[in-house]
C-alpha positions in Angstrom: -7.0 31.1 -20.1 -8.0 28.0 -18.7 -5.9 25.0 -17.5 -5.9 21.8 -19.7 -7.7 19.2 -17.7 -4.5 16.8 -17.4 -2.4 19.4 -15.6 -5.3 20.1 -13.0 -4.3 18.7 -9.7 -6.8 16.6 -7.8 -7.1 16.0 -4.0 -7.0 12.1 -4.7 -3.7 12.7 -6.1 -2.3 13.1 -2.5 -3.6 9.8 -1.4 -2.0 8.0 -4.4 0.9 5.5 -3.7 4.4 7.0 -4.5 7.1 4.9 -5.3 9.8 7.8 -4.5 10.1 8.6 -0.8 11.5 12.0 0.6 14.6 11.8 2.6 12.7 12.0 5.9 10.5 9.3 5.0 13.4 7.1 4.1 15.2 7.9 7.4 12.0 7.0 9.3 11.8 3.7 7.5 15.5 2.9 7.9 15.3 3.6 11.7 12.3 1.3 12.2 14.5 -1.5 10.4 17.5 -0.5 12.7 19.6 -0.1 9.6 20.3 3.7 10.3 21.6 5.4 13.5 20.8 9.1 13.5 23.7 9.7 15.9 26.2 7.9 13.9 25.2 7.8 10.2 25.0 10.5 7.6 21.5 11.3 5.9 23.7 11.7 2.7 23.9 8.6 0.5 21.1 6.5 2.3 20.4 3.0 1.3 17.4 2.3 -1.1 14.1 1.6 0.4 11.4 -0.3 -1.2 8.3 1.3 -1.2 5.7 -1.4 -2.1 2.2 -0.8 -2.3 0.3 -3.8 -0.5 -3.5 -2.6 -0.5 -4.0 -4.2 -3.9 -2.9 -7.6 -2.4 -5.4 -7.3 0.4 -8.3 -6.6 -2.2 -7.1 -9.5 -4.5 -7.0 -11.8 -1.5 -10.3 -10.9 -0.1 -11.7 -11.2 -3.9 -10.1 -14.8 -4.0 -11.6 -15.7 -0.9 -15.0 -14.3 -1.8 -14.8 -16.4 -5.0 -13.8 -19.5 -3.1 -16.9 -19.3 -0.7 -19.1 -18.6 -3.6 -18.0 -22.0 -5.3 -18.2 -24.2 -2.2 -21.3 -26.6 -2.1 -23.8 -25.3 0.3 -25.5 -27.7 2.5 -28.8 -26.9 4.1 -30.1 -28.9 6.8 -33.9 -29.3 6.3 -35.9 -29.6 9.6 -38.9 -31.8 9.9 -42.2 -29.9 10.5 
C-alpha cells in the first residue's frame, strides 16, 4: 500500500520556519538574552520565547526598494560627439 501524498515528508520541511522551539533551543535563546542562568534557574517552567520569521521582511524590503528604484526618473547625460 502506498502513502498518501499529504503524509509524505519532504526534505524542505526541515528548513521551514517553526513557531515552537525545543527546550534546548529556548534555553539557548534565553541565555543570549541574559534571562536564564544555567547554574541558578530551573529548565522547567521557562519563559515564553517569541520565534519570529524575519526572512519575509527582508524580501519585502528588497522588493520595495526595487520598485522605488524603478519608479525614479532616470537622467541620462548626453555627451557631445
